[in-house]
mmCIF file as gemmi writes it, N, C-alpha and C atoms, coordinates in Angstrom:
data_model
loop_
_atom_site.group_PDB
_atom_site.id
_atom_site.type_symbol
_atom_site.label_atom_id
_atom_site.label_alt_id
_atom_site.label_comp_id
_atom_site.label_asym_id
_atom_site.label_entity_id
_atom_site.label_seq_id
_atom_site.pdbx_PDB_ins_code
_atom_site.Cartn_x
_atom_site.Cartn_y
_atom_site.Cartn_z
_atom_site.occupancy
_atom_site.B_iso_or_equiv
_atom_site.pdbx_formal_charge
_atom_site.auth_seq_id
_atom_site.auth_asym_id
_atom_site.pdbx_PDB_model_num
ATOM 1 N N . UNK Axp A 1 ? -16.53 10.812 -4.383 1 0 ? 1 A 1
ATOM 2 C CA . UNK Axp A 1 ? -15.401 11.359 -3.721 1 0 ? 1 A 1
ATOM 3 C C . UNK Axp A 1 ? -14.151 10.579 -4.097 1 0 ? 1 A 1
ATOM 4 N N . UNK Axp A 2 ? -13.117 11.267 -4.507 1 0 ? 2 A 1
ATOM 5 C CA . UNK Axp A 2 ? -11.841 10.656 -4.901 1 0 ? 2 A 1
ATOM 6 C C . UNK Axp A 2 ? -11.108 10.097 -3.704 1 0 ? 2 A 1
ATOM 7 N N . UNK Axp A 3 ? -10.175 9.185 -3.893 1 0 ? 3 A 1
ATOM 8 C CA . UNK Axp A 3 ? -9.331 8.655 -2.785 1 0 ? 3 A 1
ATOM 9 C C . UNK Axp A 3 ? -8.606 9.758 -2.12 1 0 ? 3 A 1
ATOM 10 N N . UNK Axp A 4 ? -8.134 10.745 -2.831 1 0 ? 4 A 1
ATOM 11 C CA . UNK Axp A 4 ? -7.303 11.825 -2.208 1 0 ? 4 A 1
ATOM 12 C C . UNK Axp A 4 ? -8.177 12.686 -1.286 1 0 ? 4 A 1
ATOM 13 N N . UNK Axp A 5 ? -9.481 12.657 -1.425 1 0 ? 5 A 1
ATOM 14 C CA . UNK Axp A 5 ? -10.326 13.461 -0.563 1 0 ? 5 A 1
ATOM 15 C C . UNK Axp A 5 ? -10.683 12.65 0.71 1 0 ? 5 A 1
ATOM 16 N N . UNK Axp A 6 ? -10.41 11.38 0.764 1 0 ? 6 A 1
ATOM 17 C CA . UNK Axp A 6 ? -10.714 10.554 1.938 1 0 ? 6 A 1
ATOM 18 C C . UNK Axp A 6 ? -9.409 10.26 2.715 1 0 ? 6 A 1
ATOM 19 N N . UNK Axp A 7 ? -8.899 11.235 3.355 1 0 ? 7 A 1
ATOM 20 C CA . UNK Axp A 7 ? -7.574 11.155 4 1 0 ? 7 A 1
ATOM 21 C C . UNK Axp A 7 ? -7.757 10.614 5.436 1 0 ? 7 A 1
ATOM 22 N N . UNK Axp A 8 ? -6.675 10.439 6.16 1 0 ? 8 A 1
ATOM 23 C CA . UNK Axp A 8 ? -5.334 10.614 5.603 1 0 ? 8 A 1
ATOM 24 C C . UNK Axp A 8 ? -4.947 9.43 4.683 1 0 ? 8 A 1
ATOM 25 N N . UNK Axp A 9 ? -4.013 9.694 3.758 1 0 ? 9 A 1
ATOM 26 C CA . UNK Axp A 9 ? -3.645 8.678 2.804 1 0 ? 9 A 1
ATOM 27 C C . UNK Axp A 9 ? -2.208 8.735 2.449 1 0 ? 9 A 1
ATOM 28 N N . UNK Axp A 10 ? -1.712 7.688 1.868 1 0 ? 10 A 1
ATOM 29 C CA . UNK Axp A 10 ? -0.304 7.617 1.383 1 0 ? 10 A 1
ATOM 30 C C . UNK Axp A 10 ? -0.351 6.82 0.104 1 0 ? 10 A 1
ATOM 31 N N . UNK Axp A 11 ? 0.606 7.083 -0.78 1 0 ? 11 A 1
ATOM 32 C CA . UNK Axp A 11 ? 0.652 6.361 -2.037 1 0 ? 11 A 1
ATOM 33 C C . UNK Axp A 11 ? 1.313 5 -1.872 1 0 ? 11 A 1
ATOM 34 N N . UNK Axp A 12 ? 0.858 3.98 -2.622 1 0 ? 12 A 1
ATOM 35 C CA . UNK Axp A 12 ? 1.515 2.683 -2.54 1 0 ? 12 A 1
ATOM 36 C C . UNK Axp A 12 ? 2.98 2.795 -2.783 1 0 ? 12 A 1
ATOM 37 N N . UNK Axp A 13 ? 3.392 3.578 -3.761 1 0 ? 13 A 1
ATOM 38 C CA . UNK Axp A 13 ? 4.821 3.685 -4.082 1 0 ? 13 A 1
ATOM 39 C C . UNK Axp A 13 ? 5.651 4.208 -2.892 1 0 ? 13 A 1
ATOM 40 N N . UNK Axp A 14 ? 5.055 4.893 -1.979 1 0 ? 14 A 1
ATOM 41 C CA . UNK Axp A 14 ? 5.811 5.324 -0.774 1 0 ? 14 A 1
ATOM 42 C C . UNK Axp A 14 ? 6.029 4.178 0.21 1 0 ? 14 A 1
ATOM 43 N N . UNK Axp A 15 ? 5.28 3.126 0.108 1 0 ? 15 A 1
ATOM 44 C CA . UNK Axp A 15 ? 5.463 2.002 0.989 1 0 ? 15 A 1
ATOM 45 C C . UNK Axp A 15 ? 6.618 1.176 0.501 1 0 ? 15 A 1
ATOM 46 N N . UNK Axp A 16 ? 6.93 1.267 -0.763 1 0 ? 16 A 1
ATOM 47 C CA . UNK Axp A 16 ? 8.084 0.57 -1.363 1 0 ? 16 A 1
ATOM 48 C C . UNK Axp A 16 ? 7.757 -0.764 -1.943 1 0 ? 16 A 1
ATOM 49 N N . UNK Axp A 17 ? 6.988 -1.594 -1.251 1 0 ? 17 A 1
ATOM 50 C CA . UNK Axp A 17 ? 6.623 -2.886 -1.761 1 0 ? 17 A 1
ATOM 51 C C . UNK Axp A 17 ? 5.164 -3.257 -1.5 1 0 ? 17 A 1
ATOM 52 N N . UNK Axp A 18 ? 4.545 -4.023 -2.358 1 0 ? 18 A 1
ATOM 53 C CA . UNK Axp A 18 ? 3.169 -4.39 -2.181 1 0 ? 18 A 1
ATOM 54 C C . UNK Axp A 18 ? 2.961 -5.816 -2.645 1 0 ? 18 A 1
ATOM 55 N N . UNK Axp A 19 ? 1.891 -6.431 -2.176 1 0 ? 19 A 1
ATOM 56 C CA . UNK Axp A 19 ? 1.467 -7.734 -2.649 1 0 ? 19 A 1
ATOM 57 C C . UNK Axp A 19 ? 0.069 -7.56 -3.258 1 0 ? 19 A 1
ATOM 58 N N . UNK Axp A 20 ? -0.115 -8.262 -4.407 1 0 ? 20 A 1
ATOM 59 C CA . UNK Axp A 20 ? -1.35 -8.107 -5.137 1 0 ? 20 A 1
ATOM 60 C C . UNK Axp A 20 ? -2.054 -9.419 -5.276 1 0 ? 20 A 1
ATOM 61 N N . UNK Axp A 21 ? -3.384 -9.396 -5.235 1 0 ? 21 A 1
ATOM 62 C CA . UNK Axp A 21 ? -4.156 -10.577 -5.426 1 0 ? 21 A 1
ATOM 63 C C . UNK Axp A 21 ? -4.012 -11.003 -6.879 1 0 ? 21 A 1
ATOM 64 N N . UNK Axp A 22 ? -3.577 -12.265 -7.13 1 0 ? 22 A 1
ATOM 65 C CA . UNK Axp A 22 ? -3.291 -12.697 -8.476 1 0 ? 22 A 1
ATOM 66 C C . UNK Axp A 22 ? -4.555 -12.778 -9.36 1 0 ? 22 A 1
ATOM 67 N N . UNK Axp A 23 ? -5.731 -12.877 -8.746 1 0 ? 23 A 1
ATOM 68 C CA . UNK Axp A 23 ? -6.961 -12.968 -9.557 1 0 ? 23 A 1
ATOM 69 C C . UNK Axp A 23 ? -7.546 -11.618 -9.862 1 0 ? 23 A 1
ATOM 70 N N . UNK Axp A 24 ? -7.52 -10.673 -8.89 1 0 ? 24 A 1
ATOM 71 C CA . UNK Axp A 24 ? -8.153 -9.392 -9.076 1 0 ? 24 A 1
ATOM 72 C C . UNK Axp A 24 ? -7.123 -8.274 -9.378 1 0 ? 24 A 1
ATOM 73 N N . UNK Axp A 25 ? -5.853 -8.527 -9.133 1 0 ? 25 A 1
ATOM 74 C CA . UNK Axp A 25 ? -4.793 -7.505 -9.293 1 0 ? 25 A 1
ATOM 75 C C . UNK Axp A 25 ? -4.934 -6.38 -8.245 1 0 ? 25 A 1
ATOM 76 N N . UNK Axp A 26 ? -5.776 -6.622 -7.21 1 0 ? 26 A 1
ATOM 77 C CA . UNK Axp A 26 ? -5.977 -5.621 -6.129 1 0 ? 26 A 1
ATOM 78 C C . UNK Axp A 26 ? -4.812 -5.615 -5.146 1 0 ? 26 A 1
ATOM 79 N N . UNK Axp A 27 ? -4.426 -4.521 -4.704 1 0 ? 27 A 1
ATOM 80 C CA . UNK Axp A 27 ? -3.408 -4.386 -3.71 1 0 ? 27 A 1
ATOM 81 C C . UNK Axp A 27 ? -3.956 -4.887 -2.343 1 0 ? 27 A 1
ATOM 82 N N . UNK Axp A 28 ? -3.247 -5.905 -1.75 1 0 ? 28 A 1
ATOM 83 C CA . UNK Axp A 28 ? -3.83 -6.533 -0.517 1 0 ? 28 A 1
ATOM 84 C C . UNK Axp A 28 ? -2.892 -6.359 0.706 1 0 ? 28 A 1
ATOM 85 N N . UNK Axp A 29 ? -1.657 -6.147 0.512 1 0 ? 29 A 1
ATOM 86 C CA . UNK Axp A 29 ? -0.704 -5.926 1.578 1 0 ? 29 A 1
ATOM 87 C C . UNK Axp A 29 ? 0.431 -5.02 1.132 1 0 ? 29 A 1
ATOM 88 N N . UNK Axp A 30 ? 0.979 -4.251 2.139 1 0 ? 30 A 1
ATOM 89 C CA . UNK Axp A 30 ? 2.154 -3.398 1.786 1 0 ? 30 A 1
ATOM 90 C C . UNK Axp A 30 ? 3.143 -3.516 2.882 1 0 ? 30 A 1
ATOM 91 N N . UNK Axp A 31 ? 4.359 -3.095 2.616 1 0 ? 31 A 1
ATOM 92 C CA . UNK Axp A 31 ? 5.392 -2.966 3.658 1 0 ? 31 A 1
ATOM 93 C C . UNK Axp A 31 ? 4.994 -1.716 4.4 1 0 ? 31 A 1
ATOM 94 N N . UNK Axp A 32 ? 4.969 -1.783 5.727 1 0 ? 32 A 1
ATOM 95 C CA . UNK Axp A 32 ? 4.602 -0.598 6.476 1 0 ? 32 A 1
ATOM 96 C C . UNK Axp A 32 ? 5.597 0.531 6.214 1 0 ? 32 A 1
ATOM 97 N N . UNK Axp A 33 ? 5.044 1.775 5.99 1 0 ? 33 A 1
ATOM 98 C CA . UNK Axp A 33 ? 5.981 2.897 5.712 1 0 ? 33 A 1
ATOM 99 C C . UNK Axp A 33 ? 6.763 3.343 6.922 1 0 ? 33 A 1
ATOM 100 N N . UNK Axp A 34 ? 6.451 2.854 8.136 1 0 ? 34 A 1
ATOM 101 C CA . UNK Axp A 34 ? 7.218 3.269 9.298 1 0 ? 34 A 1
ATOM 102 C C . UNK Axp A 34 ? 8.576 2.54 9.384 1 0 ? 34 A 1
ATOM 103 N N . UNK Axp A 35 ? 9.594 3.257 9.743 1 0 ? 35 A 1
ATOM 104 C CA . UNK Axp A 35 ? 10.879 2.513 9.937 1 0 ? 35 A 1
ATOM 105 C C . UNK Axp A 35 ? 10.923 1.728 11.207 1 0 ? 35 A 1
ATOM 106 N N . UNK Axp A 36 ? 9.907 1.888 12.043 1 0 ? 36 A 1
ATOM 107 C CA . UNK Axp A 36 ? 9.881 1.195 13.315 1 0 ? 36 A 1
ATOM 108 C C . UNK Axp A 36 ? 9.043 -0.109 13.214 1 0 ? 36 A 1
ATOM 109 N N . UNK Axp A 37 ? 8.556 -0.429 12.029 1 0 ? 37 A 1
ATOM 110 C CA . UNK Axp A 37 ? 7.828 -1.645 11.778 1 0 ? 37 A 1
ATOM 111 C C . UNK Axp A 37 ? 8.552 -2.418 10.649 1 0 ? 37 A 1
ATOM 112 N N . UNK Axp A 38 ? 8.711 -3.685 10.85 1 0 ? 38 A 1
ATOM 113 C CA . UNK Axp A 38 ? 9.37 -4.478 9.831 1 0 ? 38 A 1
ATOM 114 C C . UNK Axp A 38 ? 8.463 -5.6 9.352 1 0 ? 38 A 1
ATOM 115 N N . UNK Axp A 39 ? 7.248 -5.205 9.055 1 0 ? 39 A 1
ATOM 116 C CA . UNK Axp A 39 ? 6.238 -6.233 8.742 1 0 ? 39 A 1
ATOM 117 C C . UNK Axp A 39 ? 5.433 -5.807 7.458 1 0 ? 39 A 1
ATOM 118 N N . UNK Axp A 40 ? 4.868 -6.882 6.887 1 0 ? 40 A 1
ATOM 119 C CA . UNK Axp A 40 ? 3.816 -6.709 5.819 1 0 ? 40 A 1
ATOM 120 C C . UNK Axp A 40 ? 2.528 -6.398 6.531 1 0 ? 40 A 1
ATOM 121 N N . UNK Axp A 41 ? 1.759 -5.43 6.041 1 0 ? 41 A 1
ATOM 122 C CA . UNK Axp A 41 ? 0.531 -5.074 6.661 1 0 ? 41 A 1
ATOM 123 C C . UNK Axp A 41 ? -0.629 -5.303 5.734 1 0 ? 41 A 1
ATOM 124 N N . UNK Axp A 42 ? -1.641 -5.992 6.212 1 0 ? 42 A 1
ATOM 125 C CA . UNK Axp A 42 ? -2.837 -6.262 5.425 1 0 ? 42 A 1
ATOM 126 C C . UNK Axp A 42 ? -3.598 -4.946 5.245 1 0 ? 42 A 1
ATOM 127 N N . UNK Axp A 43 ? -4.24 -4.828 4.13 1 0 ? 43 A 1
ATOM 128 C CA . UNK Axp A 43 ? -5.128 -3.649 3.892 1 0 ? 43 A 1
ATOM 129 C C . UNK Axp A 43 ? -6.587 -4.096 4.159 1 0 ? 43 A 1
ATOM 130 N N . UNK Axp A 44 ? -7.275 -3.312 4.93 1 0 ? 44 A 1
ATOM 131 C CA . UNK Axp A 44 ? -8.69 -3.588 5.259 1 0 ? 44 A 1
ATOM 132 C C . UNK Axp A 44 ? -9.445 -2.385 4.741 1 0 ? 44 A 1
ATOM 133 N N . UNK Axp A 45 ? -10.295 -2.599 3.721 1 0 ? 45 A 1
ATOM 134 C CA . UNK Axp A 45 ? -11.019 -1.422 3.098 1 0 ? 45 A 1
ATOM 135 C C . UNK Axp A 45 ? -10.07 -0.404 2.62 1 0 ? 45 A 1
ATOM 136 N N . UNK Axp A 46 ? -8.851 -0.866 2.149 1 0 ? 46 A 1
ATOM 137 C CA . UNK Axp A 46 ? -7.887 0.075 1.605 1 0 ? 46 A 1
ATOM 138 C C . UNK Axp A 46 ? -7.023 0.77 2.627 1 0 ? 46 A 1
ATOM 139 N N . UNK Axp A 47 ? -7.209 0.406 3.887 1 0 ? 47 A 1
ATOM 140 C CA . UNK Axp A 47 ? -6.459 1.08 4.972 1 0 ? 47 A 1
ATOM 141 C C . UNK Axp A 47 ? -5.517 0.111 5.697 1 0 ? 47 A 1
ATOM 142 N N . UNK Axp A 48 ? -4.448 0.61 6.243 1 0 ? 48 A 1
ATOM 143 C CA . UNK Axp A 48 ? -3.48 -0.22 6.931 1 0 ? 48 A 1
ATOM 144 C C . UNK Axp A 48 ? -4.133 -0.813 8.194 1 0 ? 48 A 1
ATOM 145 N N . UNK Axp A 49 ? -4.079 -2.14 8.287 1 0 ? 49 A 1
ATOM 146 C CA . UNK Axp A 49 ? -4.696 -2.833 9.42 1 0 ? 49 A 1
ATOM 147 C C . UNK Axp A 49 ? -3.847 -2.687 10.683 1 0 ? 49 A 1
ATOM 148 N N . UNK Axp A 50 ? -4.481 -3.077 11.814 1 0 ? 50 A 1
ATOM 149 C CA . UNK Axp A 50 ? -3.766 -3.057 13.093 1 0 ? 50 A 1
ATOM 150 C C . UNK Axp A 50 ? -2.496 -3.884 13.055 1 0 ? 50 A 1
ATOM 151 N N . UNK Axp A 51 ? -1.441 -3.337 13.548 1 0 ? 51 A 1
ATOM 152 C CA . UNK Axp A 51 ? -0.167 -4.074 13.75 1 0 ? 51 A 1
ATOM 153 C C . UNK Axp A 51 ? 0.684 -3.26 14.739 1 0 ? 51 A 1
ATOM 154 N N . UNK Axp A 52 ? 1.713 -3.961 15.266 1 0 ? 52 A 1
ATOM 155 C CA . UNK Axp A 52 ? 2.541 -3.328 16.288 1 0 ? 52 A 1
ATOM 156 C C . UNK Axp A 52 ? 3.924 -3.01 15.718 1 0 ? 52 A 1
ATOM 157 N N . UNK Axp A 53 ? 4.561 -1.992 16.274 1 0 ? 53 A 1
ATOM 158 C CA . UNK Axp A 53 ? 5.93 -1.65 15.965 1 0 ? 53 A 1
ATOM 159 C C . UNK Axp A 53 ? 6.823 -2.75 16.52 1 0 ? 53 A 1
ATOM 160 N N . UNK Axp A 54 ? 8.104 -2.737 16.043 1 0 ? 54 A 1
ATOM 161 C CA . UNK Axp A 54 ? 9.002 -3.756 16.59 1 0 ? 54 A 1
ATOM 162 C C . UNK Axp A 54 ? 9.304 -3.578 18.061 1 0 ? 54 A 1
ATOM 163 N N . UNK Axp A 55 ? 9.167 -2.357 18.555 1 0 ? 55 A 1
ATOM 164 C CA . UNK Axp A 55 ? 9.429 -2.116 19.981 1 0 ? 55 A 1
ATOM 165 C C . UNK Axp A 55 ? 8.164 -2.241 20.838 1 0 ? 55 A 1
ATOM 166 N N . UNK Axp A 56 ? 7.11 -2.742 20.24 1 0 ? 56 A 1
ATOM 167 C CA . UNK Axp A 56 ? 5.825 -2.875 20.945 1 0 ? 56 A 1
ATOM 168 C C . UNK Axp A 56 ? 4.95 -1.603 20.754 1 0 ? 56 A 1
ATOM 169 N N . UNK Axp A 57 ? 3.706 -1.72 21.045 1 0 ? 57 A 1
ATOM 170 C CA . UNK Axp A 57 ? 2.849 -0.559 20.855 1 0 ? 57 A 1
ATOM 171 C C . UNK Axp A 57 ? 2.284 -0.45 19.442 1 0 ? 57 A 1
ATOM 172 N N . UNK Axp A 58 ? 1.202 0.184 19.289 1 0 ? 58 A 1
ATOM 173 C CA . UNK Axp A 58 ? 0.543 0.287 17.991 1 0 ? 58 A 1
ATOM 174 C C . UNK Axp A 58 ? 1.269 1.229 17.024 1 0 ? 58 A 1
ATOM 175 N N . UNK Axp A 59 ? 1.288 0.877 15.8 1 0 ? 59 A 1
ATOM 176 C CA . UNK Axp A 59 ? 1.928 1.75 14.797 1 0 ? 59 A 1
ATOM 177 C C . UNK Axp A 59 ? 1.058 2.988 14.521 1 0 ? 59 A 1
ATOM 178 N N . UNK Axp A 60 ? 1.658 4.172 14.396 1 0 ? 60 A 1
ATOM 179 C CA . UNK Axp A 60 ? 0.874 5.362 14.153 1 0 ? 60 A 1
ATOM 180 C C . UNK Axp A 60 ? 0.268 5.414 12.726 1 0 ? 60 A 1
ATOM 181 N N . UNK Axp A 61 ? 0.699 4.544 11.825 1 0 ? 61 A 1
ATOM 182 C CA . UNK Axp A 61 ? 0.149 4.524 10.485 1 0 ? 61 A 1
ATOM 183 C C . UNK Axp A 61 ? -1.109 3.726 10.385 1 0 ? 61 A 1
ATOM 184 N N . UNK Axp A 62 ? -1.573 3.024 11.422 1 0 ? 62 A 1
ATOM 185 C CA . UNK Axp A 62 ? -2.792 2.244 11.385 1 0 ? 62 A 1
ATOM 186 C C . UNK Axp A 62 ? -3.988 3.126 10.956 1 0 ? 62 A 1
ATOM 187 N N . UNK Axp A 63 ? -4.776 2.617 10 1 0 ? 63 A 1
ATOM 188 C CA . UNK Axp A 63 ? -5.956 3.319 9.558 1 0 ? 63 A 1
ATOM 189 C C . UNK Axp A 63 ? -5.693 4.289 8.395 1 0 ? 63 A 1
ATOM 190 N N . UNK Axp A 64 ? -4.409 4.451 8.014 1 0 ? 64 A 1
ATOM 191 C CA . UNK Axp A 64 ? -4.096 5.336 6.887 1 0 ? 64 A 1
ATOM 192 C C . UNK Axp A 64 ? -4.469 4.625 5.57 1 0 ? 64 A 1
ATOM 193 N N . UNK Axp A 65 ? -5.148 5.291 4.658 1 0 ? 65 A 1
ATOM 194 C CA . UNK Axp A 65 ? -5.594 4.729 3.429 1 0 ? 65 A 1
ATOM 195 C C . UNK Axp A 65 ? -4.351 4.662 2.479 1 0 ? 65 A 1
ATOM 196 N N . UNK Axp A 66 ? -4.197 3.583 1.749 1 0 ? 66 A 1
ATOM 197 C CA . UNK Axp A 66 ? -3.07 3.379 0.788 1 0 ? 66 A 1
ATOM 198 C C . UNK Axp A 66 ? -3.739 3.495 -0.579 1 0 ? 66 A 1
ATOM 199 N N . UNK Axp A 67 ? -3.324 4.446 -1.357 1 0 ? 67 A 1
ATOM 200 C CA . UNK Axp A 67 ? -3.85 4.698 -2.712 1 0 ? 67 A 1
ATOM 201 C C . UNK Axp A 67 ? -2.91 4.009 -3.702 1 0 ? 67 A 1
ATOM 202 N N . UNK Axp A 68 ? -3.496 3.139 -4.518 1 0 ? 68 A 1
ATOM 203 C CA . UNK Axp A 68 ? -2.704 2.395 -5.492 1 0 ? 68 A 1
ATOM 204 C C . UNK Axp A 68 ? -2.384 3.385 -6.652 1 0 ? 68 A 1
ATOM 205 N N . UNK Axp A 69 ? -1.136 3.735 -6.751 1 0 ? 69 A 1
ATOM 206 C CA . UNK Axp A 69 ? -0.717 4.721 -7.783 1 0 ? 69 A 1
ATOM 207 C C . UNK Axp A 69 ? -0.018 4.065 -8.941 1 0 ? 69 A 1
ATOM 208 N N . UNK Axp A 70 ? -0.359 2.728 -9.203 1 0 ? 70 A 1
ATOM 209 C CA . UNK Axp A 70 ? 0.229 2.089 -10.38 1 0 ? 70 A 1
ATOM 210 C C . UNK Axp A 70 ? -0.327 2.604 -11.694 1 0 ? 70 A 1
ATOM 211 N N . UNK Axp A 71 ? -1.462 3.29 -11.626 1 0 ? 71 A 1
ATOM 212 C CA . UNK Axp A 71 ? -2.087 3.766 -12.872 1 0 ? 71 A 1
ATOM 213 C C . UNK Axp A 71 ? -2.067 5.295 -12.922 1 0 ? 71 A 1
ATOM 214 N N . UNK Axp A 72 ? -1.997 5.808 -14.2 1 0 ? 72 A 1
ATOM 215 C CA . UNK Axp A 72 ? -2.084 7.279 -14.418 1 0 ? 72 A 1
ATOM 216 C C . UNK Axp A 72 ? -3.543 7.575 -14.494 1 0 ? 72 A 1
ATOM 217 N N . UNK Axp A 73 ? -4.074 8.506 -13.72 1 0 ? 73 A 1
ATOM 218 C CA . UNK Axp A 73 ? -5.507 8.816 -13.744 1 0 ? 73 A 1
ATOM 219 C C . UNK Axp A 73 ? -6.042 9.132 -15.135 1 0 ? 73 A 1
ATOM 220 N N . UNK Axp A 74 ? -5.187 9.664 -16.029 1 0 ? 74 A 1
ATOM 221 C CA . UNK Axp A 74 ? -5.635 9.974 -17.397 1 0 ? 74 A 1
ATOM 222 C C . UNK Axp A 74 ? -5.689 8.728 -18.247 1 0 ? 74 A 1
ATOM 223 N N . UNK Axp A 75 ? -5.065 7.629 -17.816 1 0 ? 75 A 1
ATOM 224 C CA . UNK Axp A 75 ? -5.04 6.363 -18.596 1 0 ? 75 A 1
ATOM 225 C C . UNK Axp A 75 ? -5.322 5.238 -17.634 1 0 ? 75 A 1
ATOM 226 N N . UNK Axp A 76 ? -6.537 5.077 -17.119 1 0 ? 76 A 1
ATOM 227 C CA . UNK Axp A 76 ? -6.801 4.126 -16.015 1 0 ? 76 A 1
ATOM 228 C C . UNK Axp A 76 ? -6.588 2.703 -16.388 1 0 ? 76 A 1
ATOM 229 N N . UNK Axp A 77 ? -6.453 2.315 -17.594 1 0 ? 77 A 1
ATOM 230 C CA . UNK Axp A 77 ? -6.233 0.915 -17.972 1 0 ? 77 A 1
ATOM 231 C C . UNK Axp A 77 ? -4.783 0.537 -18.226 1 0 ? 77 A 1
ATOM 232 N N . UNK Axp A 78 ? -3.891 1.516 -18.005 1 0 ? 78 A 1
ATOM 233 C CA . UNK Axp A 78 ? -2.467 1.265 -18.246 1 0 ? 78 A 1
ATOM 234 C C . UNK Axp A 78 ? -1.71 1.33 -16.917 1 0 ? 78 A 1
ATOM 235 N N . UNK Axp A 79 ? -0.939 0.275 -16.637 1 0 ? 79 A 1
ATOM 236 C CA . UNK Axp A 79 ? -0.122 0.212 -15.421 1 0 ? 79 A 1
ATOM 237 C C . UNK Axp A 79 ? 1.155 1.039 -15.634 1 0 ? 79 A 1
ATOM 238 N N . UNK Axp A 80 ? 1.559 1.741 -14.585 1 0 ? 80 A 1
ATOM 239 C CA . UNK Axp A 80 ? 2.905 2.431 -14.621 1 0 ? 80 A 1
ATOM 240 C C . UNK Axp A 80 ? 3.846 1.462 -13.976 1 0 ? 80 A 1
ATOM 241 N N . UNK Axp A 81 ? 4.903 1.082 -14.701 1 0 ? 81 A 1
ATOM 242 C CA . UNK Axp A 81 ? 5.85 0.126 -14.147 1 0 ? 81 A 1
ATOM 243 C C . UNK Axp A 81 ? 6.977 0.865 -13.415 1 0 ? 81 A 1
ATOM 244 N N . UNK Axp A 82 ? 7.078 0.486 -12.115 1 0 ? 82 A 1
ATOM 245 C CA . UNK Axp A 82 ? 8.147 1.072 -11.253 1 0 ? 82 A 1
ATOM 246 C C . UNK Axp A 82 ? 9.022 -0.008 -10.835 1 0 ? 82 A 1
ATOM 247 N N . UNK Axp A 83 ? 10.176 0.31 -10.16 1 0 ? 83 A 1
ATOM 248 C CA . UNK Axp A 83 ? 11.074 -0.687 -9.689 1 0 ? 83 A 1
ATOM 249 C C . UNK Axp A 83 ? 10.352 -1.567 -8.688 1 0 ? 83 A 1
ATOM 250 N N . UNK Axp A 84 ? 9.493 -1.008 -7.849 1 0 ? 84 A 1
ATOM 251 C CA . UNK Axp A 84 ? 8.795 -1.779 -6.815 1 0 ? 84 A 1
ATOM 252 C C . UNK Axp A 84 ? 7.854 -2.752 -7.486 1 0 ? 84 A 1
ATOM 253 N N . UNK Axp A 85 ? 7.153 -2.302 -8.535 1 0 ? 85 A 1
ATOM 254 C CA . UNK Axp A 85 ? 6.201 -3.187 -9.255 1 0 ? 85 A 1
ATOM 255 C C . UNK Axp A 85 ? 6.995 -4.321 -9.904 1 0 ? 85 A 1
ATOM 256 N N . UNK Axp A 86 ? 8.136 -4.041 -10.56 1 0 ? 86 A 1
ATOM 257 C CA . UNK Axp A 86 ? 8.936 -5.103 -11.124 1 0 ? 86 A 1
ATOM 258 C C . UNK Axp A 86 ? 9.382 -6.102 -10.086 1 0 ? 86 A 1
ATOM 259 N N . UNK Axp A 87 ? 9.78 -5.616 -8.916 1 0 ? 87 A 1
ATOM 260 C CA . UNK Axp A 87 ? 10.174 -6.538 -7.847 1 0 ? 87 A 1
ATOM 261 C C . UNK Axp A 87 ? 9.054 -7.496 -7.456 1 0 ? 87 A 1
ATOM 262 N N . UNK Axp A 88 ? 7.899 -6.918 -7.294 1 0 ? 88 A 1
ATOM 263 C CA . UNK Axp A 88 ? 6.689 -7.698 -6.887 1 0 ? 88 A 1
ATOM 264 C C . UNK Axp A 88 ? 6.326 -8.702 -8.008 1 0 ? 88 A 1
ATOM 265 N N . UNK Axp A 89 ? 6.384 -8.309 -9.237 1 0 ? 89 A 1
ATOM 266 C CA . UNK Axp A 89 ? 6.065 -9.179 -10.35 1 0 ? 89 A 1
ATOM 267 C C . UNK Axp A 89 ? 7.007 -10.4 -10.391 1 0 ? 89 A 1
ATOM 268 N N . UNK Axp A 90 ? 8.263 -10.153 -9.997 1 0 ? 90 A 1
ATOM 269 C CA . UNK Axp A 90 ? 9.262 -11.23 -10.126 1 0 ? 90 A 1
ATOM 270 C C . UNK Axp A 90 ? 9.227 -12.192 -8.99 1 0 ? 90 A 1
ATOM 271 N N . UNK Axp A 91 ? 8.42 -11.933 -7.951 1 0 ? 91 A 1
ATOM 272 C CA . UNK Axp A 91 ? 8.388 -12.794 -6.797 1 0 ? 91 A 1
ATOM 273 C C . UNK Axp A 91 ? 7.439 -13.988 -6.995 1 0 ? 91 A 1
């Protein structure tokens, strides 16, 4: 089963920013896509972990799968460089 068949999901590039494990290059945290959250959110089994909105209460994005779209499916060994990826690499 492909990631797109295990919804709900969002692309990493829609989150804007991500943090990657320097040893495995795996996506481990993203900026929450909600404008009501101003936090980095850990990924647990590829899904957004529990966190609260800035006004309190759980974020509605909790549990949504984040698909790493840095690669082109037709070329799985090549990274697609985006502005967000460049920003992360420079940190």
